[in-house]
MIMARDO-914074 format. One record per residue (C-alpha): residue in three letters; z, y, x. Coordinates in steps of 0.02 Angstrom, whole numbers, plus 50000, padded with zeros to 5 digits. Example, Ala and Ser with C-alpha at 12.3 -4.5 7.8 and 13.67 -1.06 7.14 Angstrom:
REM residues 2
ALA503904977550615;SER503574994750684;
REM end
This chain:
REM residues 174
MET496724135964530;THR495714142264383;PRO493934148064402;ASP494154164464299;ARG495534171364409;PRO495184178964576;THR495964170364722;ALA497124178764844;ASP495664179564964;ALA494514189064845;SER494524207664877;ILE494564219264729;ASN493894236464766;LEU495134248364681;GLN494614263664780;PRO493334270264652;TRP494624268064513;LEU495964277064612;ALA494754290964658;GLU494254293064475;ILE496084293764423;ASP496434306864556;ALA494934317064501;LEU495504316364319;LYS497264321364370;GLN496544336364464;GLN495504341264312;ILE497024340164200;GLU498074350564321;THR496704363664334;THR496504364264146;GLU498384365764122;ARG498444380164247;GLU497024388564152;ALA497964386163989;ILE499554393664063;ALA498544408464131;ALA497744410863959;ARG499454410763875;GLU500124423264003;SER498594434263976;ALA498844433563788;ASP500664438363811;ARG500184453063923;TRP498894459163797;ARG500154457363657;GLN501434467363756;LEU500154480863798;TYR499654481963615;THR501474483563562;GLN501804497163691;GLU500234506663643;ALA500604505263458;SER502384511163485;GLN501804526063588;ARG500484530463457;ARG501784529563317;HIS502954540563417;ASP501574553263452;LEU501044552763270;ASP502834555963211;ALA503044570363333;THR501394578163280;GLN501814576063097;THR503514584163124;GLU502694598863213;ILE501414600763072;ASP502794600462942;ARG503794613463040;LEU502294624963056;LYS501844622862873;THR503624627362825;GLU503604642462938;LEU501914647962869;ALA502494645562690;ARG504074655362727;PHE503024669162803;LYS501864669462651;ASP503354669062532;ALA504204683062626;VAL502724694262597;GLN502564689162414;THR504394689262360;PRO504764705062257;THR506534707862324;GLU505954706262502;ALA504454717062463;GLU505644730562401;GLN506664728962560;LEU505074730362662;THR504584746062566;VAL506234754362614;LYS506034749062795;VAL504214754662798;ALA504684771862738;ALA505834773862887;ILE504544767863014;ALA503194778863085;GLU501404775063034;ASP500824769963209;GLU502294758263234;LEU502004750963062;ARG500174747963102;ASP500654739463265;ARG501914728263178;LEU500654723763043;VAL499334719363173;ALA500614708863267;ALA501174700063107;LEU499374696363057;ALA498994690063232;GLN500534678763224;ARG499994672263054;ASP498234668663118;THR498964659863270;LEU500074649063159;ILE498614644763046;GLN497584640063200;GLN499014629463269;VAL499164620063105;ALA497284617063103;THR497304611263285;LEU498774599663254;GLU497934592363100;THR496364589163203;ASP497414581463342;LEU498284570463214;ALA496614564563145;LEU495994560763322;GLU497614551763363;ARG497444541063208;ALA495634536863255;GLU496164532563433;HIS497574521763367;ALA496364512363255;LYS495154509863401;THR496544504063516;ARG497174491963384;SER495414485263361;ASP495104483463549;LEU496764475063584;THR496574463563433;ALA494844458463495;ALA495524455263671;LEU496954445263599;GLY495734435363493;ASP494654431863646;THR496174425963742;VAL496704414563600;GLU494924407663593;VAL494964403863780;PHE496644395563757;ALA495964384963613;ARG494454379563716;THR495574375163862;LYS496714365163749;ALA495214355963677;LYS494584352363852;ILE496284344963899;SER496254334063743;GLN494504327863784;LEU494974323863964;ALA496524314463908;ALA495514304163785;LEU494194298763912;PRO494304280963978;PRO494184278864166;GLN492374277764220;ILE491754261864301;SER490824264564461;PRO489074256564467;ASN489474249664641;GLN490804237864575;PRO490414219164572;
REM end
């Protein structure tokens, strides 16, 4: 029997070592769950951003189409009044219409023109607001995604640090 080796009778207290290993395993499992939750959160934020951006693009396209349609209609209305051949046709029609009826039609046409101009202005304002909201949403979701990625990076670093730690020796050991 050699003096440096423990004998079969010597008791080695492995409990603190086993407890430390179990505690480290628990920390690693907790950190891994946090990392998975952070990844899932990042995926959810990414999906929400994609959905919001898609909806904003769709709304923007629809608004732009409506603005273009109204501009075309307004231009056609303006051109109809300014085109000489149509003006001649209107002169012939006007001669056949009574003055009161003509006045009523003119008032109605001017009211319609004003309404169309107002609609175009409103839609342009709505489009500008939509663009601003889209930019704000993009900024907010990008910031949230960045925060999630940062949490994920910290969690990953924590896992790396825990894996690199040697088991701690209990001060009660002989």
